[in-house]
C-alpha positions in Angstrom: -7.2 -12.7 -20.0 -4.3 -13.1 -17.6 -3.4 -9.8 -16.1 -0.2 -8.8 -14.2 -0.8 -5.7 -12.2 1.9 -3.0 -11.9 2.4 -1.8 -8.3 0.5 1.5 -8.9 -2.4 -0.3 -10.6 -2.5 -2.7 -7.6 -2.6 0.1 -5.1 -5.2 2.0 -7.0 -7.3 -1.2 -7.5 -7.2 -1.7 -3.7 -7.5 1.8 -2.4 -8.8 4.2 -5.0 -10.3 2.2 -7.9 -11.8 5.4 -9.4 -8.2 6.4 -10.5 -8.0 3.4 -12.8 -9.2 3.9 -16.4 -12.7 2.3 -16.7 -11.6 -0.5 -19.1 -8.8 -1.4 -16.7 -11.1 -1.5 -13.7 -13.6 -3.6 -15.6 -10.8 -6.1 -16.6 -9.6 -6.4 -13.1 -13.1 -7.0 -11.7 -14.1 -9.4 -14.4 -14.2 -12.9 -12.9 -13.3 -14.4 -16.3 -9.8 -12.8 -16.0 -7.0 -14.1 -13.7 -5.3 -11.2 -11.9 -1.6 -11.7 -10.8 0.6 -9.6 -8.5 4.3 -9.7 -8.8 6.7 -10.3 -5.9 8.4 -7.2 -7.3 5.3 -5.2 -6.1 5.7 -6.5 -2.6 9.4 -5.6 -2.7 8.6 -2.1 -4.0 6.0 -1.5 -1.3 8.4 -2.8 1.4 11.2 -0.5 0.2 8.9 2.5 0.3 7.7 1.8 3.9 11.3 1.5 5.3 11.2 5.1 6.3 8.2 4.4 8.4 9.9 1.5 10.1 13.0 3.6 10.8 10.9 6.4 12.3 9.4 3.9 14.8 12.8 3.7 16.6 12.7 7.4 17.3 9.2 7.5 18.8 8.8 8.1 22.6 8.3 5.0 24.7 4.7 5.9 25.5 3.7 4.3 22.2 4.0 0.6 23.3 1.7 -1.1 20.9 3.8 -2.0 17.8 0.9 -1.4 15.4 0.1 1.9 17.0 3.8 2.8 16.8 3.9 2.0 13.0 0.7 4.1 12.5 2.2 7.0 14.3 5.5 6.7 12.5 3.7 6.7 9.1 1.7 9.7 10.1 4.8 11.6 11.1 6.7 10.6 7.9 3.8 11.5 5.6 2.4 14.5 7.5 -0.9 12.7 8.3 -3.3 12.9 11.2 -4.2 9.6 12.8 -8.0 9.1 13.2 
């Protein structure tokens, strides 16, 4: 089979595969199948993280590392604790 993953299916497959229906998870893992990801999914993900990028600008200057700044911004936007 040739499978095109919806954005949510892609995110679940990568982060929380247990959320996928068992037949879907098996199909994605099956090496006989070709799994495709749409550029639309990259676009959708990028649009949804814009709020995190915007938040970076408002962080105090003591967060100099750009990757740390993005983690902190995401944590603030999503109400998360950075570990």
